[in-house]
Backbone as a ProteinNet text record, in pm:
[ID]
protein_1_A
[PRIMARY]
MKKFKIFLILLLILFLGYVFVYPWFIPLEYLKRENPGLTAMMKYRQKQWEREGKNIKLRQSWVPLKKISPYLIKAVLIAEDDKFYRHAGFDLDALEKALEKNLQAGKIKYGGSTISQQTAKNLFLSPSKNPIRKIQEAILTFRLERTLSKKRILEIYLNIAEWGQGIFGIEEASKFYYRKSASGLTPWESARLASVLPNPLKYNPLGNSPYVEKRSRLIYYIMKKRGIIKEEYQEIEKEAEKEAESDKVEQGSGVLQPAIPPSNSTEEGKTP
[TERTIARY]
-3753.9	-3697.5	-3577.6	-3495.3	-3423.3	-3324.7	-3406.4	-3383.7	-3311.4	-3396.7	-3346.6	-3228.9	-3121.9	-3065.8	-2947.1	-2958.5	-2859.7	-2887.9	-2989	-2912.5	-2849.7	-2852	-2768.1	-2590.3	-2583.5	-2452.2	-2402.8	-2514.4	-2395.5	-2377.8	-2445.2	-2412.5	-2264.6	-2291.9	-2184	-2032.7	-2058	-1980.5	-1900.6	-1994.7	-1955.6	-1883	-1945.3	-1890.4	-1762.5	-1721.6	-1581.9	-1486.9	-1565.6	-1468.5	-1418.7	-1533.8	-1525.8	-1373	-1396.2	-1316.3	-1116.3	-1179.4	-1013.1	-958.3	-1072.1	-994.7	-1013.1	-1067.9	-1036.9	-936.4	-908.6	-795.8	-641.3	-652.2	-537.6	-495.2	-671.5	-691.9	-650.8	-635.9	-595.6	-478.7	-433.6	-346.8	-240.7	-108.5	-35.7	111.9	94.7	226.2	279.2	191	203.2	266	215.1	245.3	405.9	492.2	645.1	725.6	597.4	630.3	563	410.8	302.8	348.4	304.9	208.3	70.9	45.8	-65.9	-209.1	-320.6	-468.5	-477.6	-610.7	-681.9	-716.8	-688.7	-657.1	-795	-857.5	-922.7	-987.2	-834.9	-844	-942.1	-859	-881.8	-1025.4	-1110.7	-1268.8	-1324.3	-1258.6	-1348.4	-1297.4	-1285.2	-1293.6	-1378.1	-1332	-1416.2	-1580.7	-1656.6	-1817.7	-1809.5	-1721.5	-1835.1	-1773.2	-1736.9	-1703.8	-1815.8	-1899.2	-1983.2	-2132	-2135.2	-2216.9	-2247.6	-2106.9	-2130.9	-2146.9	-2152.7	-2213.3	-2093.3	-1929.5	-1826.2	-1766.4	-1707.7	-1640.4	-1481.4	-1446.2	-1292.6	-1212.5	-1107.8	-1041.1	-935.7	-925.8	-810.6	-679.4	-589.7	-454.9	-359.5	-283.7	-212.2	-77	11.2	139.2	223.6	281.6	374.1	541.4	617.3	710.6	794.9	916.7	1024	1074.9	1040.3	1208.2	1284.7	1405.7	1552.1	1487.5	1359.7	1340.5	1288.8	1268.4	1208.4	1313.4	1309.2	1372.2	1407.9	1590.6	1556.2	1544.8	1539.7	1518.4	1388.4	1282.1	1140.6	1103.7	1206.4	1186.8	1243.3	1366.5	1340.8	1281.8	1245.1	1158.4	975	924.2	840.5	852.4	950.3	1004.6	1041	1082.6	1074.5	959.7	866	735.8	642	653.5	549.6	588.1	735.3	812.5	898.2	966.3	1091.3	1137.4	1073.3	1134.7	1104.1	1083	984.2	1156.3	1272.6	1355.3	1372.9	1339	1385	1239.9	1113.4	1019.4	966.5	873.9	796.1	671.7	690.6	459.8	462.9	490.1	383.9	514.1	480.7	558.8	508.4	527.3	477.2	443.1	591.5	582.5	469.6	456.7	342.8	230.4	184.6	53.3	22.3	88	98.1	22	96.8	83.3	-36.7	-64.8	-219.9	-320.8	-262.5	-396.6	-467.3	-346.9	-359.8	-402.7	-404.8	-420.5	-590.1	-630.3	-738.1	-861.5	-818.5	-856.1	-851.5	-829.8	-779.1	-903.8	-864.2	-1062.8	-1165.8	-1153.6	-1302.3	-1298.8	-1267.6	-1239.7	-1186.5	-1152.3	-1120.9	-1029.6	-949.1	-851.2	-772.3	-633	-495.2	-456	-386.1	-367.5	-274.8	-142.8	-35.1	53.7	-34.1	-17.1	136.9	174.3	288.7	230.7	404	381.2	319.4	351.9	312.4	167.6	139.5	-23.7	-117.3	17.7	-138.5	-116.1	-23	-28.6	-108.9	-114.3	-214.9	-345	-386.6	-482.6	-508.9	-495.2	-497.7	-519.1	-462.1	-431.9	-547.2	-604.1	-716	-852.1	-885	-885.3	-1032.8	-1127.8	-1191.3	-1121.4	-1146.6	-1067.5	-1071	-1204.8	-1319	-1213.6	-1207.8	-1165	-1194.4	-1305.3	-1386.2	-1354.3	-1322.4	-1182.8	-1209.2	-1315.1	-1313	-1187.9	-1198.6	-1091	-963	-955.2	-810.1	-751.3	-801.3	-790.8	-742.5	-837	-838	-676.9	-658.5	-536.4	-409.3	-394.8	-294.5	-226.3	-379.9	-359.6	-256.4	-295.5	-275.8	-120.7	-114.4	44.1	156.8	108.7	146.7	199.1	136	151.9	227.7	205.2	241	401.6	426.1	557.9	634.7	604	674.2	684	563.9	534	688.9	706.8	759.5	897	974.2	1090	1040.9	1109.9	1054.1	1102.2	1172.8	1225.2	1050	994.2	888.8	769.1	799.3	642.9	665.3	781.3	758.8	748	772.7	764.5	608.2	538.5	399.7	352.3	375.8	317.6	296.3	405.5	475.6	426.2	341.3	273.9	153.9	62.1	-57	-124.9	-19.2	-24.1	-148	-232.2	-341.7	-289.3	-250.9	-196.5	-263.3	-385.6	-503.8	-605.5	-681.4	-787.4	-809.3	-835.3	-736	-616.9	-574.2	-406.5	-343.9	-314.4	-250.3	-77.7	-20	125	202.2	354.4	468.3	429.9	465	463	384	230.6	135.4	133.7	138.4	196.5	310.8	418.1	499.2	468.9	419.3	363	268.4	200.4	69.4	109.2	169.2	209.7	386.1	414	526.8	616.4	502.9	558.1	685.9	746.9	840.4	819.6	886.4	870.4	971.7	916.8	931.4	1056.2	1169	1325.4	1358.2	1326.7	1387.8	1327.3	1272.1	1213.6	1327.2	1336	1426.2	1418.6	1478.1	1478.2	1354	1326.3	1230	1102.4	1110.4	945.2	933.3	1055.4	1007.4	947.3	983.3	941.4	802.8	784.6	621.3	497	576.5	457.2	449.2	579.5	505.8	483.5	456	431.6	261.3	229.4	34.2	5.7	113.4	35.2	-114.6	-67.3	-150.6	-304.3	-287.5	-434	-437.1	-406.2	-426.5	-507.5	-656.8	-765	-799.2	-699.7	-735.5	-635.7	-518.4	-375.6	-326.8	-267	-175.3	-33.5	41	236.7	249.9	163.8	168.5	131.1	-8.3	-69	-24.3	-57.2	19.7	-58.6	-113.5	-171.2	7.5	-56.8	39.4	97.3	-19.3	4.1	133.7	165	231.1	364.9	340.9	466.2	532.4	509.7	565.3	616.5	565.6	542.5	712.5	665.1	738.6	900.6	929.3	1054.2	1067.3	1004.4	1050.2	1105.6	1043.8	1120.2	1266.5	1224.7	1321.9	1451.1	1428.3	1542.8	1626.5	1482.3	1580.3	1649.4	1623.9	1700.3	1880.1	1815.3	1959.8	2018.4	1962.3	2041.9	2134.1	2045.3	2078.8	2183	2232.9	2304.2	2291.8	2123.2	2079.4	2096.5	2033	2077.2	2179.2	2242.8	2385.5	2338.7	2365.8	2367.4	2250.4	2072.8	2063.7	1968.2	1838.5	1798.4	1781.3	1918.2	1953.4	1807.5	1775.4	1647.7	1562.4	1548.1	1496.5	1481.6	1645.9	1672.6	1717	1687.4	1755.6	1574.7	1438.4	1369.6	1307	1382.2	1320.1	1404.5	1539.3	1625.4	1526.9	1444.8	1427.3	1299.6	1238.6	1074	1089.1	1181.1	1239.1	1323.3	1334.5	1388.7	1245	1149.7	1025.8	866.5	835.8	871.2	921.3	834.2	886.8	920.1	999.5	1022.4	1096.2	969.5	971.6	1016.5	1199	1247	1232.5	1216.4	1190.8	1050.3	973.9	907.6	734.9	784.4	669.9	644.6	580.2	555	619.2	566	617.7	517.4	546.8	363.9	392.4	249	117.1	136.9	62.3	40.2	-146.6	-158.1	-355	-430.6	-509.4	-613.4	-698.5	-697.2	-740	-900.8	-967.3	-1094.1	-1111.6	-1210.2	-1248.5	-1281.2	-1233.6	-1234.6	-1176.3	-1160.6	-1025.5	-993.6	-920.6	-865.4	-854	-792.1	-834.6	-737.9	-558.1	-490.6	-530.8	-657.3	-717.6	-701.3	-713.2	-692.8	-773.3	-791.6	-873.1	-953.2
982.7	1108.6	1059.7	1043.4	1043.4	868	780.1	659.6	668.5	760.5	785.3	863.6	960.6	1003	928.8	805.4	710	632.1	597.1	507.7	580.4	682.6	780.1	784	780.1	795.8	656.2	577.3	434.1	389.7	468.8	479.3	511.9	666.3	723.1	661.4	589.9	510.7	364.6	328.4	246.8	267.4	360.7	397.1	451.8	544.9	591.5	454.2	346.6	245.7	221.1	192.2	106	145.6	292.3	327.9	392.1	415.3	483.2	297.1	238.2	110.7	14.6	-27.7	-173.6	-217.4	-75.9	-85.2	-139.3	-106.4	-100.1	-288.7	-364.9	-500.7	-588.7	-578.3	-636.5	-721.1	-841.6	-904	-909.8	-843.7	-862.7	-921.6	-980.6	-982.1	-1180.5	-1245.3	-1347.9	-1238.1	-1223.2	-1185.9	-1183.2	-1170.5	-1211.8	-1306.1	-1408.4	-1526.5	-1606.4	-1572.1	-1645.4	-1537.5	-1609.2	-1535.2	-1524.4	-1363.5	-1368.4	-1421.1	-1488.4	-1556.2	-1417.9	-1486.6	-1364.5	-1249.2	-1141.5	-968.8	-950.9	-881.6	-756.7	-706.8	-659.4	-632.7	-742.9	-873.1	-1046.5	-998.8	-1043.3	-1058.6	-922.1	-852.7	-683	-715.8	-767.8	-867.1	-943.1	-1062.1	-1138.7	-1115.5	-1025.2	-984.2	-913.3	-813.5	-753.2	-851.1	-931.2	-980.8	-1065.2	-1089.3	-1193.6	-1095.4	-994.4	-940.6	-869.4	-835.9	-862.8	-1002.5	-1087.4	-1200	-1226.9	-1156.1	-1232.2	-1394.1	-1443.8	-1605.8	-1546.5	-1511.4	-1445.7	-1521.2	-1615.8	-1673.9	-1617.8	-1580.7	-1502.9	-1607.9	-1510.9	-1599.3	-1561.5	-1636.6	-1521.3	-1603.4	-1586.2	-1747.4	-1648.5	-1687.4	-1612.3	-1656.6	-1529.3	-1548.7	-1478.8	-1556.3	-1483.3	-1336	-1197.1	-1128.4	-1149.9	-1184.5	-1267.1	-1318.3	-1392.7	-1510.7	-1350.3	-1221.7	-1126.2	-1047.8	-1030	-970.7	-815.9	-767.9	-698	-557.4	-570.9	-468.2	-387.7	-525.5	-484.3	-416.1	-476.9	-399.4	-261.4	-218	-79.2	-8	-85.7	2.4	52.7	-36	-8	74.1	79.7	151.6	343.7	289.6	446.8	548.2	428.2	475.4	516.2	390.6	390.3	460.3	454.1	498.8	529.4	628.4	619.6	607.4	711.5	690.2	614	507.4	396.6	389.2	355	343.1	418.9	566.5	644.4	736.1	654.4	753.3	654	659.7	546.7	562.9	548.8	499.6	602.2	731.9	856.1	964	967	1110.9	1198.5	1298.6	1415.6	1522.9	1486.8	1587	1528.9	1381.3	1326	1327.9	1413.1	1356.3	1532.6	1612.9	1756.6	1744.8	1715.6	1774.4	1683.2	1567.5	1529.4	1617.2	1643.2	1700.3	1886.9	1906.3	2005.9	1934.4	1876.6	1812.2	1761.2	1742.4	1710.2	1877	1921.1	2074.6	2138.7	2139.8	2189.2	2094.4	1967.5	1933.2	1870.6	1968.6	1934.8	1811.2	1735.5	1558.7	1493	1369.9	1277.8	1237.9	1254.9	1181.4	1075.8	1189.7	1101.4	1120.1	1000.8	925.7	1000.4	1007.6	1031.3	897.8	799.1	699.6	619.3	577.5	528.9	357.1	258.2	182.6	115.6	138.9	47.3	115	241.4	281.8	106.4	135.5	53.6	-133.1	-115.9	-298.3	-325	-178.5	-161.5	-179.5	-81.1	-98.9	-206.1	-297.3	-396.4	-522.7	-529.2	-590.2	-653.4	-484.1	-460.1	-406.1	-336.3	-228.2	-251	-210.2	-141.3	-75.4	-42.5	32.3	198.8	202.4	348.4	434.2	560.8	707	785.5	730.4	824.7	864	903.1	975.1	859.4	784.2	644.7	554.9	558.6	441.2	524.5	619.7	675.2	684.8	672.6	704	567.8	418.3	331.3	251.1	318.2	292.5	365.1	465.8	591.2	456.5	459.3	309.5	205.5	156.8	-9.6	35.2	143.6	220.6	196.4	274.1	351	139.3	67.8	-5.9	-82.2	-191.1	-218.8	-214.1	-69.4	13.2	-20.9	-45.7	-74.1	-237.6	-292.7	-438.3	-547.2	-517.9	-625.3	-452.6	-551.7	-478.8	-429.4	-326.2	-261.7	-356.6	-500	-557.5	-647.9	-697.7	-775.9	-679	-592.1	-474.2	-516.3	-500.3	-467.5	-599.7	-697.3	-838.1	-888.7	-837.7	-846.5	-785.4	-678	-566.2	-634.5	-662	-692.3	-863.1	-956.3	-1022.8	-1045.8	-896.8	-908.3	-799.5	-694	-581	-689.2	-584.8	-575.9	-564.9	-680.7	-639.3	-640.5	-672.5	-676	-707.9	-761	-857	-984.7	-1032.2	-1145	-1165.2	-1089.5	-1102.1	-1022	-1076.6	-1018.6	-1103.6	-1044.1	-1045.3	-1081.1	-1049.1	-995.6	-1154.4	-1239.5	-1389.7	-1430	-1395	-1446.8	-1342.7	-1167	-1064.1	-1145.1	-1136	-1218.4	-1309.9	-1421.4	-1521.5	-1502.2	-1440.2	-1393.5	-1273.3	-1189	-1067.2	-1134	-1199.3	-1239.4	-1373.4	-1454.4	-1646.9	-1643.1	-1579.8	-1674.3	-1568.3	-1619.2	-1651.2	-1493.1	-1414.8	-1267.2	-1289.7	-1348	-1391	-1363.1	-1383.9	-1347	-1196.5	-1096.9	-1045.7	-897.9	-863	-738.1	-644.5	-506.2	-366.8	-294.3	-340.1	-319.1	-363.3	-510.3	-546.4	-531.2	-496.7	-391.6	-334.1	-232.5	-66.9	-113.9	-173.6	-142.9	-175.5	-324.8	-366.3	-266.2	-191.3	-89.3	7.8	54.4	182.8	141.2	22.9	20.9	11.3	-15.9	41.1	99.5	194.4	318.8	271.6	232.8	151.4	-16.1	-78.8	-175.3	-243.6	-197.4	-252.5	-143.4	-82.5	33.5	10.4	-25.5	-22.3	-165.9	-178.7	-312.7	-254.8	-392.4	-375.2	-387.5	-441.2	-523.8	-406	-336.4	-257.5	-112.8	-22.6	104.5	192.1	197.6	313.4	455.3	542.2	623.8	620.2	670	671.9	565.2	432.2	382.8	355.8	373.3	446.7	494	620.7	707.3	710.5	677.8	614.1	535.9	420.2	295.1	369.6	464.2	531.7	612.9	666	792.6	658.4	583.2	480.2	408.7	356.2	318.3	445.1	483.1	640.2	652.1	650	692.1	535.4	458	325.5	358.8	406.2	367.1	513.1	695.2	734.1	703	643.8	631.5	467.5	455.5	287.8	188.8	193.1	57	-77.1	-11.9	-141.2	-21.3	-127.9	-73.7	-76.8	-49.7	20.1	-164.3	-126	-189	-158.2	-99.6	-18.2	111.4	123.2	228.6	347.2	313.4	345.9	384.5	337.4	342	453.6	384	564.7	681.6	663.5	816.6	874.8	774.1	912.3	915.8	827.7	847.6	971.3	1020.7	1104.6	1276.5	1266.4	1356.3	1420.5	1247.2	1309.8	1404.6	1339.8	1320.8	1533.6	1552.5	1675.9	1778.8	1730.8	1832.3	1789.2	1711.3	1656.8	1666.3	1750.9	1696.9	1601.3	1528.9	1441.6	1419.9	1385.7	1390.8	1281.2	1292.7	1195.3	1221.1	1121.5	1134.5	1148.6	1210.3	1289.7	1126.6	1036.1	936.4	878.7	916.5	898.9	989.8	904.5	954.1	1030.8	1204.7	1230.6	1225.8	1305.2	1299.7	1086.8	1074.6	939.7	985	830	798.3	757.7	871.8	783.8	673.5	575.6	429.6	469.7	359.9	299.7	205	187.7	67.7	19.8	162.7	142.8	43.2	36.8	-14.3	8.4	-26.2	42.3	-18	25	-109.6	-222.8	-194.3	-334.1	-374.4	-436.2	-435.9	-639.1	-628.2	-801	-886.2	-1003.8	-1119	-1117.6
2968.6	2921.4	3008.5	3129.4	3185.9	3087.8	3117.3	3078.4	2950.1	2816.6	2751.6	2658	2817.8	2798.5	2880.1	2984.7	2979.7	2940.8	2794.4	2699.1	2546.7	2594.1	2496.2	2551.9	2647.5	2717.2	2674.6	2762.6	2702.4	2586.6	2481.9	2328.4	2268.8	2381.3	2331.2	2379.1	2545.9	2591.6	2476.8	2424.9	2310.8	2222.4	2141.1	2028.2	2036.9	2152.5	2207.2	2201	2271	2325.7	2213.5	2075.4	1978.3	1895.6	1904.5	1808.4	1859.2	2026.7	2103.3	2186.9	2214	2326.4	2171.3	2158.4	2094.5	1977	1934.3	1864.9	1985.8	2064.1	2180.4	2241.7	2168	2243.1	2134.3	1999.6	1904.9	1938.5	1897.2	1911.9	1840.9	1873.8	1796.8	1799.4	1899.9	1910.7	1810.5	1803.9	1754.6	1573.8	1583.5	1402.8	1403.8	1552.9	1546.3	1494	1568.5	1463.6	1423.6	1395.9	1293.1	1170.3	1111.4	985.8	923.3	921.6	956	867.1	843.7	744.2	668.2	688.5	540.9	646.3	591.5	610.4	629.7	757.7	664.4	547.1	460.6	291.1	209.7	231	164.1	226.5	313.9	361.8	320.9	305.9	196.8	119.6	22.1	-98.2	-165.6	-88.3	-77.6	-48.9	-22.6	21.8	-60.9	-128.3	-218.5	-360	-428.8	-488.9	-483.9	-372.2	-338.7	-362.1	-311.4	-373	-501.1	-564	-664.6	-779.1	-715	-809.9	-875.8	-849.9	-943	-842.9	-983.4	-941.7	-930.6	-870.7	-853.6	-732.4	-740.9	-665.4	-619.4	-481.3	-404.6	-431.6	-482.4	-464	-355.4	-269.8	-183.8	-125.7	-117.9	-76	-30.7	131	186.4	121.4	92.2	76.5	183.7	201.1	318	296.9	366.7	271.2	192.2	206.8	140.4	16.2	50	-105.6	-174.1	-169	-269.2	-255.8	-447.3	-496.2	-480.6	-435.6	-383.5	-417.4	-556.6	-669.7	-668.8	-606.4	-582.8	-436.6	-361.2	-198.3	-221.2	-300.7	-298.4	-376.9	-473.9	-589.2	-541.7	-472.7	-358.4	-230.7	-162.6	-74.2	-152.8	-268.1	-319.8	-380.9	-395.9	-522.1	-368.5	-238.5	-140.6	24.8	46.3	197	162.4	125.1	65.1	224.5	306.5	464.5	586	497.8	632.2	733.9	734.7	809.8	879	861.4	906.2	1014	1009.3	1108.5	1179.2	1265.9	1356.5	1334.5	1188.5	1193.2	1073.3	1077.8	1006.6	978.3	846.2	799.1	766.3	874.5	837.3	776.5	669.4	521.6	432.9	417.4	395	376.4	514	544.6	580.7	596.2	583.2	374.8	287.8	160.6	142	178.8	145	199.1	355.5	409.2	287.3	221.3	77.3	30.6	-19.5	-153.4	-138	1.3	32	37.2	97.3	121.1	0.6	-129.5	-261	-329.6	-272.9	-354.6	-303.1	-174.5	-72.5	-21.8	-44.9	9.9	37.5	106	87.3	6.9	-70	-199.1	-123.4	-75.4	-65.8	107.8	109.7	239.1	300.7	182.5	280	335.2	343.9	472.4	409.9	519.4	529.3	519.1	474	464.5	562.5	738.2	868	872.5	826	856.5	703	596.7	457.5	562.2	621.8	687.7	713.4	851.7	987.4	928.2	844.9	778.4	712.9	617.1	580.3	660.9	778.7	835.1	907.8	987.4	1051.4	991.8	972.4	882	762.4	749.9	575.1	507	401.5	279.1	324.2	407.5	377.7	426.9	402.8	469.6	534.2	608.4	742.9	874.7	955.6	1107.7	1157.2	1168.2	1292.8	1264.2	1126.5	1052.7	1076.3	1028.5	1045.2	1207.2	1268.3	1440.8	1423.7	1392.2	1473.7	1403.2	1241.2	1168.4	1263.6	1265.3	1350.7	1456.7	1596.3	1664.9	1658.4	1558.3	1557.1	1495.3	1420.5	1358.1	1450.9	1557.1	1644.1	1705.6	1760.9	1811.6	1742.2	1634.6	1521.3	1503	1498.2	1542.5	1688.7	1799.9	1868.3	1921.9	1822.1	1865.4	1722.1	1596.5	1511.6	1468.8	1447	1357.4	1265.9	1146.5	1033.6	944.2	944.3	857.7	860.6	974.8	988.5	935.9	931.2	882.9	737.2	714.5	535.7	482.4	564.5	516	509.6	616.4	615.3	457.3	516.9	401.1	270.8	222.5	68.5	92.5	184.1	121.3	166	190.6	166.2	133.9	-0.3	-41.3	-168.4	-189.2	-314.1	-439.5	-606.4	-654.5	-817	-731.1	-830.3	-854.8	-916.5	-905.9	-791.3	-723.4	-643.6	-639.9	-629.7	-630.4	-487.8	-438	-302	-295.7	-220.3	-229.5	-324.5	-283.5	-416.6	-478.2	-408.5	-501	-558.2	-581.4	-649.5	-762.2	-754.3	-870	-929.5	-892.4	-950	-1095.8	-1014.8	-1126.8	-1191.3	-1169.2	-1230.7	-1353.8	-1334.2	-1450.6	-1526.2	-1430.2	-1492.3	-1546.5	-1443.7	-1471.9	-1398.6	-1284.5	-1216.8	-1054.7	-972.7	-855.8	-827.7	-705.4	-655.9	-648.9	-618.8	-622.9	-731.3	-849.7	-980.7	-1087.4	-981.3	-1037.3	-1113.5	-1202.8	-1279.1	-1232.9	-1223.4	-1198.1	-1238.3	-1388.7	-1469	-1437.8	-1419.1	-1366.3	-1262.4	-1141.5	-1010.8	-957.2	-1144.9	-1147.7	-1193.6	-1245.2	-1294	-1184.4	-1134.5	-985.9	-884.1	-854.1	-794.3	-841.5	-949.6	-1004.6	-959.7	-974.9	-941.1	-827.4	-725	-554.6	-513.7	-566.7	-516.2	-560.4	-671.7	-749.1	-796.1	-765.1	-825.2	-901	-844.1	-921.3	-1079.8	-1083.2	-1186.7	-1306.8	-1262.1	-1321.7	-1344.8	-1460.8	-1424.4	-1501.6	-1432.9	-1464.5	-1573.2	-1690.5	-1835.4	-1892.2	-1849.8	-1971.1	-1989.7	-2079.8	-2162.4	-2086.4	-2006	-1941.8	-1924.2	-1969.8	-1915.8	-1798.9	-1707.5	-1585.2	-1552.5	-1579	-1534.3	-1592.1	-1690.1	-1829.9	-1707.7	-1734.1	-1642.1	-1494.3	-1416.4	-1288.6	-1249.7	-1331.9	-1388.5	-1392.6	-1489.4	-1575.8	-1410.5	-1359	-1252.3	-1173.5	-1102.1	-1005.6	-1061.5	-1181.8	-1269.6	-1273	-1273.6	-1308.5	-1143	-1037.4	-892	-856.2	-859.1	-869	-963.5	-1036.5	-1086.8	-1047.1	-968.8	-967.5	-846.5	-733.7	-623.4	-598.1	-728.8	-734.8	-720.6	-715.5	-688.2	-811.4	-945.5	-1031.6	-1155.7	-1223	-1306	-1463.7	-1562.5	-1662.6	-1699.6	-1771	-1760.7	-1956.2	-1869.9	-1990.3	-2032.2	-2161	-2120.8	-2213.9	-2282.1	-2355.3	-2245.5	-2156.1	-2058.1	-1956	-1968.2	-1822.3	-1934.6	-2071.3	-2076.3	-2161.8	-2147.7	-2135.4	-2013	-1887.4	-1784.9	-1721.2	-1752	-1727	-1771.4	-1929.1	-1998.2	-1900.5	-1846.7	-1744.7	-1608.1	-1588.2	-1514.8	-1441.3	-1557.7	-1574.8	-1585.7	-1662.8	-1694	-1562.6	-1505.1	-1360.8	-1249.3	-1134.8	-965.8	-942.9	-891.7	-827.2	-630.9	-642.3	-512.8	-426.1	-359.8	-304.7	-135	-116.8	86	161.9	61.4	88.2	120.8	106.7	133.8	15.6	-51.5	-196.2	-298.5	-436.5	-524.1	-554.2	-650.1	-664.9	-768.1	-807.5	-853.9	-747.7	-660.3	-665.5	-674.3	-732.1	-781.9	-668.5	-608	-494.3	-522.7	-415.5	-458.2	-524.2	-597.4	-602.9	-704.4	-757.9	-744	-902.1	-994.6	-1124.9	-1210.8	-1329.6	-1398.9	-1544.9	-1591.5	-1667.7	-1806.6	-1944.2	-2033.7	-1975.5	-1873.8	-1842.3	-1738.2	-1685.6	-1591.9	-1563.5	-1458.8	-1446	-1453.6	-1555	-1532.9	-1436.1
[MASK]
++++++++++++++++++++++++++++++++++++++++++++++++++++++++++++++++++++++++++++++++++++++++++++++++++++++++++++++++++++++++++++++++++++++++++++++++++++++++++++++++++++++++++++++++++++++++++++++++++++++++++++++++++++++++++++++++++++++++++++++++++++++++++++++++++++++++++++++++

């Protein structure tokens, strides 16, 4: 009995070490000067495709932040983390709203994650939403914010974010959907690409989903209202203004609302 208790104690120590200590020893300094290779999310997808017997090629190529369309950068910030340059890794308002929604739903559906949190998760962790993974994500986010500049975190995020089946990073997404480099993305194309980030396996920037249509128009509308873009698509702007008047467009809360929680389901506009 005594040996069994000792075994349980050792097991508990190992478990706590994995949860609380392991994230502190993951190397991060190299990210200042080197681009990451295959991320945890990419490896997770590869194993998933193998289990499902799918022959999907992973596409990802790196592009410096200065060679990414400023419209795309602004659109992503509006859609995913409007307070990115003002917080230290965590948006407490967005987390509070996500908690309220999760309590109403009776399960974890919304994360309220910042770009820094998403970067930590995509680089090093699985996409699961269990409490252990969230604790590790918080530790890694804290460390990322203190190791890398905001500019570098954003550059990494845009180059490793998932944009469809086997499509990672804005350069490959831009080439796949619009047949151009990320530097040439227009405001409207940028809004479409940013709109699918909450669920890139379900939604397609080129699809006719009401969700993508509505979300991309709202992103475009906010870009226009902030003076990021000039007159370009007047018909889009007029329709977006009508939608913005009838919908609550939350700016500065971390994400546009309502955000769709990630899933692996697909829609009519799915990626081949």
